[in-house]
N, C-alpha and C positions, 0 to 999 in steps of 0.2 A: 722513796723517798732516799735518796743516793746524797752522800755528803763524801766529798774529797777535799782530804786535811791537805791542802798548800801549803801552810807551817801553820804549826803552834809551838813554839820556840819564843821562850820569854827575852830571847838576842838572836844575836846572829854570831857565822863558823861557818869552817864545814858543813857542808849537808845540812845547817840551821836555818831555817825562815822563819819569819815571826806570821803571827797570824793572822789567818785567811780561809775560809770556807766556801766551797767551792758547792753550792746544793743547785741541783737537777740541772748543769750544764748553764743554767743563765742566772741567777743567785750567786751575790757573793756575798758572805759574812763575813765582816771586816775587809780590809785590805791591806796586810801588813809584805812584807816583800815577797811572802812564795809565790804573786801572781808573777813574779821573773821567770817560774818556771812552765807556763801555760805557752801554747804556740799562740801565733795571730789570730788564726783561723779561732783557737779558743776563747780571746778574749773577745773578738768580734761576736762570740755570742750572746755575751752579761750584757744584761738587759736591766738590771737591779743592786744596786748595793745595797748594804745594809749596815750602817757603822753601831757599834756599840759606845763609841767613845772618842774622843779626840788624838788620843798620845799617838804618837811618831810611829811606832811597832804595830799599828793597829791602821792606819793610812796611807805609807809609805809609797804604797804601790801603785795607787789609785791615783796622781797626779803623770805617771808613766804611761800608767795602762791608758788612758784617755788618749794621750800625746801617739800613742804606739796606734792607735785605732779611727782616731776621729774620723779620717776619711774612710773609712772601710763600713760605717753605719750610716741607714740610712733615718732611726731614732733616735733618740737622745736615750743616754743613761740614765733614770733616774738614781739619784742619791737619797737615801732613806735614812733619817736621824732624830734624837728629838733636836729641838729650838740651839740649846746651848754648843751641842756640835757640829751642828750646819753653821752657824754661826761662824764659831772657830774655822771651820775649815775655810771658809770663804775670805774671813778677814789675815789669815795667816798664810794660806795654803794657795786658793786660787786669787790671787790680790795682785796680777800683773807686775811682782816685783818676788816673789819667790819661784814661781810660775804663772803662766797665764791665766785670765777669766776666761773658761770653756764653759762657762755660764754665758755668754756673750758671743763664745765663736763657734763655728766660724761665724756667724752673723746671729743677731739679736734675736731674729725672725725662727732661727731654725741654730739653736745652740743642740752641743753633742752631748750637754748633761743638762738635768734640770733636778731642781730642790723636791723634797717630799719633805714636810715636818711631819711627823711622828709624836705621840706622847705615850707613857708607860699606862699600860690597860689595853690601847689602840688597837685593832688587828689590820691586817691588810689580807687580803685574800687572791690569790695570784692564779688562774688555773684550780688544783687543784688542792694548791696548799696554801697554808694560811698561816700564816706571821705574826704574832703578839709582840710585844714589847712591854718588858715588864723593868722597874725599877732596882739598880743593886748600888755597893755601897766601895766609891776610890776616890782619889783625892780630884779627881776633877768627875761634873757631871754623866754617869756611864748607866747604863740600862745592859740586859741579856734582850735573848730572842725565846721563844716556842713556836717549835716549828708542826704544826698540824698535819697530818693527810687523816681520808676516812679512817684509818685503821693503825696508824702510830702518832707516836708525840715523842718528838726530842725539844731538848731545853740547853740553850747554851748561855752559861754566865757571862760570858767575857769576861773582865775583869773587875775582882769584888775582893773584899773584905768581908766581915762576918755583918751581917744586916738580919732583919724584920721582914723585908721586903720580899724579897723572892720565895719566902720557901711556905709563906701562906697562898702564895697566888700556883706553886705548883701544887701545892695539897689537895685546892680545890680540880684538880685536873681529872679525869675518869683514868685517865691512863698516863704514862709514863716512863716511856721504852728504855731510853737513854737520857743521860743527862753529861754533859761538854763541862768540866767545870776546872778553874786554877787550882793551881798550887803551886805559887811560884817559889819558894824561900825553904829549908830546910827549918826546920824547928830550933836551932840553933841561933839563927834569926827571926826569931819571934817580934823580937823591939822591932826591927826593923820593918819585916813586913807590915806588922799593921800603921808604922808611920808612911807605908809608902802602900798602902791601900789594898795589901794584897792577902790570898790567905798560905799559912804554913799547914802541914799534914794536921797539928794540934787542932788549929783553929777549926778547920775543913770540916774533921772528924765530929768536932761539939755542933756546931749549924747543921750536920749530915742527921743529925739524933732529931731533928727539927721534921725530919720529911717523912709522908707517912708511905711513900710509894721504894719500891725494890727495886730501882733500873738500874742496868750495866751503867757505872763509870768509868768516864775517859777522861784522866788527867791532863791539862796544858799548861803552857805558860811556863817549865821550868828554867829557873836560870843555867844558862849554858854553863856544865861541868858539874852542876849538881845534880845532875839528873838521875841517875842511880839511887842515889841517897834518897833525894825525894821523894821518888815511887817506895822505896822498900819501906820510910816512915811512913806515905801514907797508906802504905798494905797492910803497915802493923797498929797504925791507929783507928784505921777504919775497919768497923766490921759489921758485917749483916750485908754487903755489899759486893758483887766482883769489882775491883778497881784494876785497873792499867793505865799505861800512859798512851794519849795520844803518838804516832808517829809519821812523820814528813811522808805522804805516799799516801797511805791510806785510803781505804774506803768502805764506809759505814753504808749499809744498804739494809735496808729498811720496807 
């Protein structure tokens, strides 16, 4: 399993890209602005996109990706997501107002993308890789994904705050090698983090106490300008785990 971090920031700025992970060259987990750093050839290899939720920082790159490669691919890219997320995408992005509806283009019988509904608890097997959707808690319907191979397991929370849906599922796993989890705000913004449906270091540390595994913890989604403070607070608050922040261009191999 190889995960390439295209974007992991909570915003944009110099060298900052929003959330998108490239899995084994053909699968995207979310589709934020980090997609823009791929070559056209790399974009053309993408066959599946798994969305965690409908917020712009996690989907902004997808309309431009589709438009850039629609004439380079032979089979539709499959967009996976829970019903509320895919409906929001169809209603508000690919709606022929904000962007063309590539679900029916270039022709209705040969579109460049198609949608595949997935619900929490359901899994999809793609070659030697299995992806399982798991419910999390955000201000819009949101999920994370667990990625399994025969020998390794990685979980990605997407955007979430304190919840009791993710951790029991993770605890049922035989192993968990790595957990990519968001920490968007500093502890001084505790109230805002709760209102926005995100973790801050103290709330993340409290939830990690629910986890029976001891994976490597990779932090994501830091607000621009607060990265160093968030990372330092997480390292202080979280005990019993190896903790570090993701960075753009990073490759995680298992």
